[in-house]
PDB file of N, CA, C and O in Angstrom:
ATOM      1  N   MET A   1     -16.061 -62.080 -62.127  1.00  0.00           N
ATOM      2  CA  MET A   1     -15.335 -61.037 -62.821  1.00  0.00           C
ATOM      3  C   MET A   1     -13.841 -61.099 -62.502  1.00  0.00           C
ATOM      4  O   MET A   1     -13.007 -60.807 -63.360  1.00  0.00           O
ATOM      5  N   LYS A   2     -13.506 -61.476 -61.272  1.00  0.00           N
ATOM      6  CA  LYS A   2     -12.092 -61.516 -60.893  1.00  0.00           C
ATOM      7  C   LYS A   2     -11.327 -62.585 -61.671  1.00  0.00           C
ATOM      8  O   LYS A   2     -10.110 -62.480 -61.822  1.00  0.00           O
ATOM      9  N   ALA A   3     -12.018 -63.608 -62.165  1.00  0.00           N
ATOM     10  CA  ALA A   3     -11.361 -64.673 -62.910  1.00  0.00           C
ATOM     11  C   ALA A   3     -11.037 -64.271 -64.349  1.00  0.00           C
ATOM     12  O   ALA A   3     -10.233 -64.933 -65.006  1.00  0.00           O
ATOM     13  N   LEU A   4     -11.646 -63.202 -64.842  1.00  0.00           N
ATOM     14  CA  LEU A   4     -11.386 -62.754 -66.208  1.00  0.00           C
ATOM     15  C   LEU A   4      -9.999 -62.139 -66.323  1.00  0.00           C
ATOM     16  O   LEU A   4      -9.538 -61.474 -65.396  1.00  0.00           O
ATOM     17  N   PRO A   5      -9.333 -62.355 -67.448  1.00  0.00           N
ATOM     18  CA  PRO A   5      -8.000 -61.751 -67.617  1.00  0.00           C
ATOM     19  C   PRO A   5      -8.123 -60.247 -67.856  1.00  0.00           C
ATOM     20  O   PRO A   5      -9.143 -59.767 -68.349  1.00  0.00           O
ATOM     21  N   THR A   6      -7.085 -59.525 -67.504  1.00  0.00           N
ATOM     22  CA  THR A   6      -7.055 -58.095 -67.793  1.00  0.00           C
ATOM     23  C   THR A   6      -6.719 -57.906 -69.268  1.00  0.00           C
ATOM     24  O   THR A   6      -6.320 -58.853 -69.946  1.00  0.00           O
ATOM     25  N   ASN A   7      -6.879 -56.698 -69.754  1.00  0.00           N
ATOM     26  CA  ASN A   7      -6.538 -56.381 -71.131  1.00  0.00           C
ATOM     27  C   ASN A   7      -5.075 -56.696 -71.409  1.00  0.00           C
ATOM     28  O   ASN A   7      -4.752 -57.248 -72.461  1.00  0.00           O
ATOM     29  N   LEU A   8      -4.193 -56.355 -70.488  1.00  0.00           N
ATOM     30  CA  LEU A   8      -2.764 -56.634 -70.672  1.00  0.00           C
ATOM     31  C   LEU A   8      -2.471 -58.124 -70.703  1.00  0.00           C
ATOM     32  O   LEU A   8      -1.677 -58.584 -71.524  1.00  0.00           O
ATOM     33  N   ASP A   9      -3.109 -58.887 -69.811  1.00  0.00           N
ATOM     34  CA  ASP A   9      -2.906 -60.334 -69.791  1.00  0.00           C
ATOM     35  C   ASP A   9      -3.312 -60.955 -71.128  1.00  0.00           C
ATOM     36  O   ASP A   9      -2.602 -61.801 -71.672  1.00  0.00           O
ATOM     37  N   PHE A  10      -4.441 -60.531 -71.638  1.00  0.00           N
ATOM     38  CA  PHE A  10      -4.937 -61.051 -72.908  1.00  0.00           C
ATOM     39  C   PHE A  10      -3.986 -60.701 -74.048  1.00  0.00           C
ATOM     40  O   PHE A  10      -3.680 -61.542 -74.894  1.00  0.00           O
ATOM     41  N   THR A  11      -3.521 -59.451 -74.062  1.00  0.00           N
ATOM     42  CA  THR A  11      -2.607 -59.006 -75.116  1.00  0.00           C
ATOM     43  C   THR A  11      -1.304 -59.790 -75.080  1.00  0.00           C
ATOM     44  O   THR A  11      -0.812 -60.233 -76.118  1.00  0.00           O
ATOM     45  N   ILE A  12      -0.746 -59.960 -73.891  1.00  0.00           N
ATOM     46  CA  ILE A  12       0.522 -60.692 -73.756  1.00  0.00           C
ATOM     47  C   ILE A  12       0.371 -62.134 -74.240  1.00  0.00           C
ATOM     48  O   ILE A  12       1.263 -62.667 -74.900  1.00  0.00           O
ATOM     49  N   LYS A  13      -0.746 -62.755 -73.915  1.00  0.00           N
ATOM     50  CA  LYS A  13      -0.935 -64.159 -74.235  1.00  0.00           C
ATOM     51  C   LYS A  13      -1.323 -64.413 -75.699  1.00  0.00           C
ATOM     52  O   LYS A  13      -0.865 -65.386 -76.298  1.00  0.00           O
ATOM     53  N   TYR A  14      -2.166 -63.540 -76.277  1.00  0.00           N
ATOM     54  CA  TYR A  14      -2.744 -63.859 -77.574  1.00  0.00           C
ATOM     55  C   TYR A  14      -2.351 -62.942 -78.737  1.00  0.00           C
ATOM     56  O   TYR A  14      -2.418 -63.357 -79.894  1.00  0.00           O
ATOM     57  N   ALA A  15      -1.949 -61.720 -78.450  1.00  0.00           N
ATOM     58  CA  ALA A  15      -1.698 -60.773 -79.537  1.00  0.00           C
ATOM     59  C   ALA A  15      -0.214 -60.442 -79.608  1.00  0.00           C
ATOM     60  O   ALA A  15       0.354 -59.895 -78.663  1.00  0.00           O
ATOM     61  N   ASN A  16       0.403 -60.774 -80.722  1.00  0.00           N
ATOM     62  CA  ASN A  16       1.832 -60.511 -80.836  1.00  0.00           C
ATOM     63  C   ASN A  16       2.248 -60.103 -82.258  1.00  0.00           C
ATOM     64  O   ASN A  16       3.435 -60.135 -82.579  1.00  0.00           O
ATOM     65  N   ARG A  17       1.320 -59.732 -83.083  1.00  0.00           N
ATOM     66  CA  ARG A  17       1.638 -59.364 -84.464  1.00  0.00           C
ATOM     67  C   ARG A  17       1.325 -57.902 -84.739  1.00  0.00           C
ATOM     68  O   ARG A  17       0.653 -57.582 -85.719  1.00  0.00           O
ATOM     69  N   PHE A  18       1.798 -57.035 -83.895  1.00  0.00           N
ATOM     70  CA  PHE A  18       1.539 -55.611 -84.064  1.00  0.00           C
ATOM     71  C   PHE A  18       2.511 -54.999 -85.065  1.00  0.00           C
ATOM     72  O   PHE A  18       3.649 -55.450 -85.199  1.00  0.00           O
ATOM     73  N   SER A  19       2.047 -53.965 -85.766  1.00  0.00           N
ATOM     74  CA  SER A  19       2.895 -53.278 -86.739  1.00  0.00           C
ATOM     75  C   SER A  19       3.771 -52.217 -86.095  1.00  0.00           C
ATOM     76  O   SER A  19       4.823 -51.872 -86.634  1.00  0.00           O
ATOM     77  N   GLY A  20       3.351 -51.699 -84.953  1.00  0.00           N
ATOM     78  CA  GLY A  20       4.099 -50.627 -84.304  1.00  0.00           C
ATOM     79  C   GLY A  20       3.607 -49.243 -84.683  1.00  0.00           C
ATOM     80  O   GLY A  20       4.133 -48.240 -84.202  1.00  0.00           O
ATOM     81  N   TYR A  21       2.602 -49.186 -85.540  1.00  0.00           N
ATOM     82  CA  TYR A  21       2.005 -47.901 -85.936  1.00  0.00           C
ATOM     83  C   TYR A  21       0.781 -47.678 -85.059  1.00  0.00           C
ATOM     84  O   TYR A  21      -0.265 -48.288 -85.280  1.00  0.00           O
ATOM     85  N   LEU A  22       0.909 -46.810 -84.072  1.00  0.00           N
ATOM     86  CA  LEU A  22      -0.127 -46.652 -83.060  1.00  0.00           C
ATOM     87  C   LEU A  22      -0.896 -45.345 -83.230  1.00  0.00           C
ATOM     88  O   LEU A  22      -0.305 -44.269 -83.316  1.00  0.00           O
ATOM     89  N   VAL A  23      -2.214 -45.456 -83.275  1.00  0.00           N
ATOM     90  CA  VAL A  23      -3.095 -44.288 -83.259  1.00  0.00           C
ATOM     91  C   VAL A  23      -3.585 -44.167 -81.822  1.00  0.00           C
ATOM     92  O   VAL A  23      -4.262 -45.063 -81.318  1.00  0.00           O
ATOM     93  N   PHE A  24      -3.244 -43.064 -81.160  1.00  0.00           N
ATOM     94  CA  PHE A  24      -3.472 -42.878 -79.720  1.00  0.00           C
ATOM     95  C   PHE A  24      -4.435 -41.730 -79.489  1.00  0.00           C
ATOM     96  O   PHE A  24      -4.316 -40.677 -80.115  1.00  0.00           O
ATOM     97  N   ASP A  25      -5.395 -41.931 -78.587  1.00  0.00           N
ATOM     98  CA  ASP A  25      -6.357 -40.867 -78.271  1.00  0.00           C
ATOM     99  C   ASP A  25      -6.980 -41.136 -76.906  1.00  0.00           C
ATOM    100  O   ASP A  25      -6.753 -42.176 -76.289  1.00  0.00           O
ATOM    101  N   GLY A  26      -7.763 -40.179 -76.461  1.00  0.00           N
ATOM    102  CA  GLY A  26      -8.507 -40.308 -75.221  1.00  0.00           C
ATOM    103  C   GLY A  26      -9.943 -39.890 -75.446  1.00  0.00           C
ATOM    104  O   GLY A  26     -10.206 -38.971 -76.222  1.00  0.00           O
ATOM    105  N   LYS A  27     -10.871 -40.543 -74.785  1.00  0.00           N
ATOM    106  CA  LYS A  27     -12.295 -40.238 -74.914  1.00  0.00           C
ATOM    107  C   LYS A  27     -12.880 -39.984 -73.536  1.00  0.00           C
ATOM    108  O   LYS A  27     -12.871 -40.867 -72.679  1.00  0.00           O
ATOM    109  N   TRP A  28     -13.389 -38.777 -73.325  1.00  0.00           N
ATOM    110  CA  TRP A  28     -14.058 -38.424 -72.075  1.00  0.00           C
ATOM    111  C   TRP A  28     -15.477 -38.972 -72.093  1.00  0.00           C
ATOM    112  O   TRP A  28     -16.149 -38.944 -73.124  1.00  0.00           O
ATOM    113  N   PHE A  29     -15.934 -39.478 -70.933  1.00  0.00           N
ATOM    114  CA  PHE A  29     -17.322 -39.929 -70.851  1.00  0.00           C
ATOM    115  C   PHE A  29     -17.791 -39.905 -69.402  1.00  0.00           C
ATOM    116  O   PHE A  29     -17.003 -40.121 -68.481  1.00  0.00           O
ATOM    117  N   PRO A  30     -19.087 -39.640 -69.208  1.00  0.00           N
ATOM    118  CA  PRO A  30     -19.629 -39.635 -67.842  1.00  0.00           C
ATOM    119  C   PRO A  30     -19.680 -41.058 -67.285  1.00  0.00           C
ATOM    120  O   PRO A  30     -19.969 -42.013 -68.007  1.00  0.00           O
ATOM    121  N   THR A  31     -19.395 -41.178 -65.994  1.00  0.00           N
ATOM    122  CA  THR A  31     -19.375 -42.485 -65.352  1.00  0.00           C
ATOM    123  C   THR A  31     -20.155 -42.420 -64.053  1.00  0.00           C
ATOM    124  O   THR A  31     -19.888 -41.573 -63.201  1.00  0.00           O
ATOM    125  N   LYS A  32     -21.110 -43.308 -63.904  1.00  0.00           N
ATOM    126  CA  LYS A  32     -21.921 -43.355 -62.700  1.00  0.00           C
ATOM    127  C   LYS A  32     -21.034 -43.601 -61.480  1.00  0.00           C
ATOM    128  O   LYS A  32     -20.169 -44.477 -61.495  1.00  0.00           O
ATOM    129  N   GLY A  33     -21.258 -42.825 -60.434  1.00  0.00           N
ATOM    130  CA  GLY A  33     -20.487 -42.977 -59.215  1.00  0.00           C
ATOM    131  C   GLY A  33     -19.302 -42.026 -59.120  1.00  0.00           C
ATOM    132  O   GLY A  33     -18.658 -41.949 -58.073  1.00  0.00           O
ATOM    133  N   TYR A  34     -19.001 -41.300 -60.199  1.00  0.00           N
ATOM    134  CA  TYR A  34     -17.913 -40.322 -60.214  1.00  0.00           C
ATOM    135  C   TYR A  34     -18.489 -38.942 -60.467  1.00  0.00           C
ATOM    136  O   TYR A  34     -19.374 -38.778 -61.307  1.00  0.00           O
ATOM    137  N   THR A  35     -17.991 -37.951 -59.742  1.00  0.00           N
ATOM    138  CA  THR A  35     -18.490 -36.595 -59.937  1.00  0.00           C
ATOM    139  C   THR A  35     -17.981 -35.989 -61.236  1.00  0.00           C
ATOM    140  O   THR A  35     -18.686 -35.196 -61.861  1.00  0.00           O
ATOM    141  N   ASN A  36     -16.781 -36.342 -61.652  1.00  0.00           N
ATOM    142  CA  ASN A  36     -16.212 -35.852 -62.912  1.00  0.00           C
ATOM    143  C   ASN A  36     -16.191 -36.969 -63.947  1.00  0.00           C
ATOM    144  O   ASN A  36     -16.203 -38.152 -63.605  1.00  0.00           O
ATOM    145  N   ASP A  37     -16.159 -36.576 -65.212  1.00  0.00           N
ATOM    146  CA  ASP A  37     -16.050 -37.560 -66.284  1.00  0.00           C
ATOM    147  C   ASP A  37     -14.701 -38.279 -66.188  1.00  0.00           C
ATOM    148  O   ASP A  37     -13.732 -37.731 -65.662  1.00  0.00           O
ATOM    149  N   LEU A  38     -14.651 -39.491 -66.693  1.00  0.00           N
ATOM    150  CA  LEU A  38     -13.395 -40.244 -66.772  1.00  0.00           C
ATOM    151  C   LEU A  38     -12.921 -40.261 -68.227  1.00  0.00           C
ATOM    152  O   LEU A  38     -13.678 -39.951 -69.147  1.00  0.00           O
ATOM    153  N   VAL A  39     -11.678 -40.624 -68.408  1.00  0.00           N
ATOM    154  CA  VAL A  39     -11.085 -40.687 -69.746  1.00  0.00           C
ATOM    155  C   VAL A  39     -10.639 -42.111 -70.044  1.00  0.00           C
ATOM    156  O   VAL A  39      -9.990 -42.758 -69.223  1.00  0.00           O
ATOM    157  N   LEU A  40     -10.993 -42.582 -71.217  1.00  0.00           N
ATOM    158  CA  LEU A  40     -10.484 -43.850 -71.700  1.00  0.00           C
ATOM    159  C   LEU A  40      -9.333 -43.526 -72.643  1.00  0.00           C
ATOM    160  O   LEU A  40      -9.553 -43.020 -73.743  1.00  0.00           O
ATOM    161  N   LEU A  41      -8.094 -43.821 -72.211  1.00  0.00           N
ATOM    162  CA  LEU A  41      -6.924 -43.673 -73.080  1.00  0.00           C
ATOM    163  C   LEU A  41      -6.763 -44.976 -73.838  1.00  0.00           C
ATOM    164  O   LEU A  41      -6.706 -46.047 -73.233  1.00  0.00           O
ATOM    165  N   TRP A  42      -6.691 -44.893 -75.132  1.00  0.00           N
ATOM    166  CA  TRP A  42      -6.606 -46.098 -75.931  1.00  0.00           C
ATOM    167  C   TRP A  42      -5.678 -45.870 -77.111  1.00  0.00           C
ATOM    168  O   TRP A  42      -5.410 -44.738 -77.514  1.00  0.00           O
ATOM    169  N   GLY A  43      -5.207 -46.961 -77.639  1.00  0.00           N
ATOM    170  CA  GLY A  43      -4.396 -46.934 -78.844  1.00  0.00           C
ATOM    171  C   GLY A  43      -4.830 -48.080 -79.736  1.00  0.00           C
ATOM    172  O   GLY A  43      -5.149 -49.170 -79.262  1.00  0.00           O
ATOM    173  N   ILE A  44      -4.835 -47.819 -81.028  1.00  0.00           N
ATOM    174  CA  ILE A  44      -5.182 -48.862 -81.993  1.00  0.00           C
ATOM    175  C   ILE A  44      -3.996 -49.051 -82.931  1.00  0.00           C
ATOM    176  O   ILE A  44      -3.476 -48.086 -83.491  1.00  0.00           O
ATOM    177  N   ASP A  45      -3.580 -50.284 -83.095  1.00  0.00           N
ATOM    178  CA  ASP A  45      -2.533 -50.594 -84.047  1.00  0.00           C
ATOM    179  C   ASP A  45      -3.110 -50.375 -85.445  1.00  0.00           C
ATOM    180  O   ASP A  45      -4.123 -50.971 -85.809  1.00  0.00           O
ATOM    181  N   TYR A  46      -2.458 -49.521 -86.213  1.00  0.00           N
ATOM    182  CA  TYR A  46      -3.019 -49.063 -87.477  1.00  0.00           C
ATOM    183  C   TYR A  46      -3.260 -50.190 -88.478  1.00  0.00           C
ATOM    184  O   TYR A  46      -4.310 -50.217 -89.120  1.00  0.00           O
ATOM    185  N   THR A  47      -2.348 -51.089 -88.622  1.00  0.00           N
ATOM    186  CA  THR A  47      -2.510 -52.117 -89.657  1.00  0.00           C
ATOM    187  C   THR A  47      -3.328 -53.322 -89.207  1.00  0.00           C
ATOM    188  O   THR A  47      -4.025 -53.927 -90.022  1.00  0.00           O
ATOM    189  N   THR A  48      -3.257 -53.679 -87.944  1.00  0.00           N
ATOM    190  CA  THR A  48      -4.016 -54.846 -87.475  1.00  0.00           C
ATOM    191  C   THR A  48      -5.385 -54.473 -86.914  1.00  0.00           C
ATOM    192  O   THR A  48      -6.248 -55.340 -86.777  1.00  0.00           O
ATOM    193  N   HIS A  49      -5.595 -53.210 -86.592  1.00  0.00           N
ATOM    194  CA  HIS A  49      -6.824 -52.712 -85.970  1.00  0.00           C
ATOM    195  C   HIS A  49      -7.063 -53.327 -84.592  1.00  0.00           C
ATOM    196  O   HIS A  49      -8.193 -53.346 -84.104  1.00  0.00           O
ATOM    197  N   ASP A  50      -6.008 -53.824 -83.974  1.00  0.00           N
ATOM    198  CA  ASP A  50      -6.097 -54.367 -82.619  1.00  0.00           C
ATOM    199  C   ASP A  50      -5.825 -53.259 -81.604  1.00  0.00           C
ATOM    200  O   ASP A  50      -5.134 -52.283 -81.895  1.00  0.00           O
ATOM    201  N   ILE A  51      -6.377 -53.430 -80.424  1.00  0.00           N
ATOM    202  CA  ILE A  51      -6.146 -52.500 -79.326  1.00  0.00           C
ATOM    203  C   ILE A  51      -5.179 -53.175 -78.361  1.00  0.00           C
ATOM    204  O   ILE A  51      -5.590 -54.035 -77.583  1.00  0.00           O
ATOM    205  N   PRO A  52      -3.895 -52.800 -78.398  1.00  0.00           N
ATOM    206  CA  PRO A  52      -2.935 -53.470 -77.533  1.00  0.00           C
ATOM    207  C   PRO A  52      -3.151 -53.168 -76.047  1.00  0.00           C
ATOM    208  O   PRO A  52      -2.847 -53.998 -75.191  1.00  0.00           O
ATOM    209  N   HIS A  53      -3.674 -51.984 -75.748  1.00  0.00           N
ATOM    210  CA  HIS A  53      -3.890 -51.628 -74.347  1.00  0.00           C
ATOM    211  C   HIS A  53      -4.809 -50.416 -74.258  1.00  0.00           C
ATOM    212  O   HIS A  53      -4.880 -49.600 -75.177  1.00  0.00           O
ATOM    213  N   PHE A  54      -5.512 -50.319 -73.133  1.00  0.00           N
ATOM    214  CA  PHE A  54      -6.286 -49.118 -72.819  1.00  0.00           C
ATOM    215  C   PHE A  54      -6.216 -48.881 -71.323  1.00  0.00           C
ATOM    216  O   PHE A  54      -5.971 -49.807 -70.550  1.00  0.00           O
ATOM    217  N   GLU A  55      -6.433 -47.638 -70.918  1.00  0.00           N
ATOM    218  CA  GLU A  55      -6.418 -47.248 -69.501  1.00  0.00           C
ATOM    219  C   GLU A  55      -7.630 -46.377 -69.214  1.00  0.00           C
ATOM    220  O   GLU A  55      -7.996 -45.533 -70.032  1.00  0.00           O
ATOM    221  N   LEU A  56      -8.242 -46.570 -68.084  1.00  0.00           N
ATOM    222  CA  LEU A  56      -9.307 -45.700 -67.601  1.00  0.00           C
ATOM    223  C   LEU A  56      -8.685 -44.784 -66.559  1.00  0.00           C
ATOM    224  O   LEU A  56      -8.230 -45.251 -65.514  1.00  0.00           O
ATOM    225  N   VAL A  57      -8.660 -43.472 -66.836  1.00  0.00           N
ATOM    226  CA  VAL A  57      -7.938 -42.518 -65.993  1.00  0.00           C
ATOM    227  C   VAL A  57      -8.815 -41.304 -65.691  1.00  0.00           C
ATOM    228  O   VAL A  57      -9.793 -41.058 -66.395  1.00  0.00           O
ATOM    229  N   PRO A  58      -8.471 -40.543 -64.647  1.00  0.00           N
ATOM    230  CA  PRO A  58      -9.281 -39.382 -64.287  1.00  0.00           C
ATOM    231  C   PRO A  58      -9.097 -38.170 -65.203  1.00  0.00           C
ATOM    232  O   PRO A  58      -9.958 -37.290 -65.231  1.00  0.00           O
ATOM    233  N   SER A  59      -7.985 -38.108 -65.957  1.00  0.00           N
ATOM    234  CA  SER A  59      -7.778 -36.964 -66.845  1.00  0.00           C
ATOM    235  C   SER A  59      -6.771 -37.314 -67.935  1.00  0.00           C
ATOM    236  O   SER A  59      -6.007 -38.270 -67.805  1.00  0.00           O
ATOM    237  N   GLU A  60      -6.777 -36.533 -69.005  1.00  0.00           N
ATOM    238  CA  GLU A  60      -5.768 -36.676 -70.048  1.00  0.00           C
ATOM    239  C   GLU A  60      -4.559 -35.862 -69.613  1.00  0.00           C
ATOM    240  O   GLU A  60      -4.444 -34.682 -69.944  1.00  0.00           O
ATOM    241  N   SER A  61      -3.674 -36.487 -68.883  1.00  0.00           N
ATOM    242  CA  SER A  61      -2.527 -35.783 -68.324  1.00  0.00           C
ATOM    243  C   SER A  61      -1.233 -36.477 -68.726  1.00  0.00           C
ATOM    244  O   SER A  61      -1.240 -37.595 -69.241  1.00  0.00           O
ATOM    245  N   TYR A  62      -0.145 -35.800 -68.484  1.00  0.00           N
ATOM    246  CA  TYR A  62       1.179 -36.369 -68.745  1.00  0.00           C
ATOM    247  C   TYR A  62       1.354 -37.661 -67.951  1.00  0.00           C
ATOM    248  O   TYR A  62       1.834 -38.665 -68.478  1.00  0.00           O
ATOM    249  N   GLU A  63       0.957 -37.625 -66.675  1.00  0.00           N
ATOM    250  CA  GLU A  63       1.127 -38.793 -65.803  1.00  0.00           C
ATOM    251  C   GLU A  63       0.341 -39.993 -66.326  1.00  0.00           C
ATOM    252  O   GLU A  63       0.835 -41.120 -66.305  1.00  0.00           O
ATOM    253  N   ALA A  64      -0.884 -39.748 -66.795  1.00  0.00           N
ATOM    254  CA  ALA A  64      -1.709 -40.832 -67.329  1.00  0.00           C
ATOM    255  C   ALA A  64      -1.074 -41.412 -68.591  1.00  0.00           C
ATOM    256  O   ALA A  64      -1.087 -42.627 -68.789  1.00  0.00           O
ATOM    257  N   ALA A  65      -0.520 -40.551 -69.443  1.00  0.00           N
ATOM    258  CA  ALA A  65       0.134 -41.020 -70.661  1.00  0.00           C
ATOM    259  C   ALA A  65       1.379 -41.838 -70.328  1.00  0.00           C
ATOM    260  O   ALA A  65       1.657 -42.835 -70.994  1.00  0.00           O
ATOM    261  N   VAL A  66       2.129 -41.431 -69.307  1.00  0.00           N
ATOM    262  CA  VAL A  66       3.319 -42.184 -68.891  1.00  0.00           C
ATOM    263  C   VAL A  66       2.915 -43.591 -68.453  1.00  0.00           C
ATOM    264  O   VAL A  66       3.567 -44.565 -68.828  1.00  0.00           O
ATOM    265  N   VAL A  67       1.861 -43.705 -67.675  1.00  0.00           N
ATOM    266  CA  VAL A  67       1.381 -45.019 -67.239  1.00  0.00           C
ATOM    267  C   VAL A  67       0.991 -45.859 -68.451  1.00  0.00           C
ATOM    268  O   VAL A  67       1.333 -47.039 -68.528  1.00  0.00           O
ATOM    269  N   TYR A  68       0.278 -45.254 -69.393  1.00  0.00           N
ATOM    270  CA  TYR A  68      -0.148 -45.968 -70.597  1.00  0.00           C
ATOM    271  C   TYR A  68       1.057 -46.498 -71.375  1.00  0.00           C
ATOM    272  O   TYR A  68       1.100 -47.679 -71.721  1.00  0.00           O
ATOM    273  N   PHE A  69       2.034 -45.632 -71.652  1.00  0.00           N
ATOM    274  CA  PHE A  69       3.169 -46.046 -72.464  1.00  0.00           C
ATOM    275  C   PHE A  69       4.123 -46.991 -71.733  1.00  0.00           C
ATOM    276  O   PHE A  69       4.805 -47.790 -72.375  1.00  0.00           O
ATOM    277  N   ARG A  70       4.180 -46.914 -70.431  1.00  0.00           N
ATOM    278  CA  ARG A  70       4.976 -47.899 -69.673  1.00  0.00           C
ATOM    279  C   ARG A  70       4.367 -49.289 -69.799  1.00  0.00           C
ATOM    280  O   ARG A  70       5.085 -50.284 -69.899  1.00  0.00           O
ATOM    281  N   LYS A  71       3.052 -49.349 -69.794  1.00  0.00           N
ATOM    282  CA  LYS A  71       2.394 -50.650 -69.949  1.00  0.00           C
ATOM    283  C   LYS A  71       2.563 -51.175 -71.368  1.00  0.00           C
ATOM    284  O   LYS A  71       2.685 -52.383 -71.570  1.00  0.00           O
ATOM    285  N   LEU A  72       2.570 -50.284 -72.351  1.00  0.00           N
ATOM    286  CA  LEU A  72       2.870 -50.730 -73.719  1.00  0.00           C
ATOM    287  C   LEU A  72       4.268 -51.344 -73.782  1.00  0.00           C
ATOM    288  O   LEU A  72       4.497 -52.337 -74.473  1.00  0.00           O
ATOM    289  N   LYS A  73       5.186 -50.738 -73.055  1.00  0.00           N
ATOM    290  CA  LYS A  73       6.554 -51.269 -73.016  1.00  0.00           C
ATOM    291  C   LYS A  73       6.583 -52.649 -72.355  1.00  0.00           C
ATOM    292  O   LYS A  73       7.340 -53.523 -72.778  1.00  0.00           O
ATOM    293  N   LEU A  74       5.761 -52.847 -71.319  1.00  0.00           N
ATOM    294  CA  LEU A  74       5.694 -54.145 -70.636  1.00  0.00           C
ATOM    295  C   LEU A  74       5.266 -55.265 -71.575  1.00  0.00           C
ATOM    296  O   LEU A  74       5.723 -56.400 -71.438  1.00  0.00           O
ATOM    297  N   ILE A  75       4.394 -54.952 -72.524  1.00  0.00           N
ATOM    298  CA  ILE A  75       3.923 -55.985 -73.445  1.00  0.00           C
ATOM    299  C   ILE A  75       4.794 -56.058 -74.696  1.00  0.00           C
ATOM    300  O   ILE A  75       4.468 -56.763 -75.651  1.00  0.00           O
ATOM    301  N   ASN A  76       5.909 -55.319 -74.681  1.00  0.00           N
ATOM    302  CA  ASN A  76       6.855 -55.306 -75.802  1.00  0.00           C
ATOM    303  C   ASN A  76       6.218 -54.840 -77.109  1.00  0.00           C
ATOM    304  O   ASN A  76       6.498 -55.389 -78.175  1.00  0.00           O
ATOM    305  N   TYR A  77       5.363 -53.827 -77.018  1.00  0.00           N
ATOM    306  CA  TYR A  77       4.767 -53.271 -78.225  1.00  0.00           C
ATOM    307  C   TYR A  77       5.877 -52.622 -79.058  1.00  0.00           C
ATOM    308  O   TYR A  77       6.631 -51.806 -78.527  1.00  0.00           O
ATOM    309  N   PRO A  78       6.000 -52.961 -80.343  1.00  0.00           N
ATOM    310  CA  PRO A  78       7.109 -52.464 -81.170  1.00  0.00           C
ATOM    311  C   PRO A  78       6.825 -51.075 -81.758  1.00  0.00           C
ATOM    312  O   PRO A  78       6.723 -50.929 -82.976  1.00  0.00           O
ATOM    313  N   LEU A  79       6.700 -50.075 -80.914  1.00  0.00           N
ATOM    314  CA  LEU A  79       6.308 -48.729 -81.354  1.00  0.00           C
ATOM    315  C   LEU A  79       7.280 -48.193 -82.399  1.00  0.00           C
ATOM    316  O   LEU A  79       8.473 -48.047 -82.130  1.00  0.00           O
ATOM    317  N   GLN A  80       6.762 -47.900 -83.595  1.00  0.00           N
ATOM    318  CA  GLN A  80       7.534 -47.328 -84.688  1.00  0.00           C
ATOM    319  C   GLN A  80       7.215 -45.841 -84.856  1.00  0.00           C
ATOM    320  O   GLN A  80       8.107 -45.002 -84.983  1.00  0.00           O
ATOM    321  N   TYR A  81       5.905 -45.545 -84.854  1.00  0.00           N
ATOM    322  CA  TYR A  81       5.491 -44.146 -84.858  1.00  0.00           C
ATOM    323  C   TYR A  81       4.138 -44.012 -84.185  1.00  0.00           C
ATOM    324  O   TYR A  81       3.392 -44.979 -84.035  1.00  0.00           O
ATOM    325  N   LEU A  82       3.848 -42.786 -83.787  1.00  0.00           N
ATOM    326  CA  LEU A  82       2.662 -42.481 -83.008  1.00  0.00           C
ATOM    327  C   LEU A  82       1.864 -41.397 -83.717  1.00  0.00           C
ATOM    328  O   LEU A  82       2.404 -40.362 -84.107  1.00  0.00           O
ATOM    329  N   VAL A  83       0.571 -41.652 -83.876  1.00  0.00           N
ATOM    330  CA  VAL A  83      -0.332 -40.668 -84.460  1.00  0.00           C
ATOM    331  C   VAL A  83      -1.317 -40.264 -83.373  1.00  0.00           C
ATOM    332  O   VAL A  83      -1.972 -41.120 -82.778  1.00  0.00           O
ATOM    333  N   CYS A  84      -1.426 -38.957 -83.109  1.00  0.00           N
ATOM    334  CA  CYS A  84      -2.367 -38.487 -82.101  1.00  0.00           C
ATOM    335  C   CYS A  84      -2.794 -37.065 -82.423  1.00  0.00           C
ATOM    336  O   CYS A  84      -2.178 -36.394 -83.250  1.00  0.00           O
ATOM    337  N   ASP A  85      -3.853 -36.612 -81.764  1.00  0.00           N
ATOM    338  CA  ASP A  85      -4.269 -35.223 -81.897  1.00  0.00           C
ATOM    339  C   ASP A  85      -3.572 -34.391 -80.829  1.00  0.00           C
ATOM    340  O   ASP A  85      -2.806 -34.938 -80.036  1.00  0.00           O
ATOM    341  N   ASP A  86      -3.807 -33.138 -80.790  1.00  0.00           N
ATOM    342  CA  ASP A  86      -3.207 -32.180 -79.849  1.00  0.00           C
ATOM    343  C   ASP A  86      -2.182 -32.819 -78.951  1.00  0.00           C
ATOM    344  O   ASP A  86      -1.592 -32.143 -78.108  1.00  0.00           O
TER     345      ASP A  86
END
């Protein structure tokens, strides 16, 4: 498992045709070994339907979103607009 690339590594190496139209959301789900549910923060590029990045975090918080968007910046995602709920 350690030899597998991370989501960011894969995106940097293979995916570079993003539109910049990002649909962003979080999905809560129970996880074995954790007392509280975890959140999968994800974004889908609207026109390519690719997932440039995702994060597994303990809550949908400002801090978690900052980490997510900083990593999007690391991969040079060309963010044009953002679609999200609440």
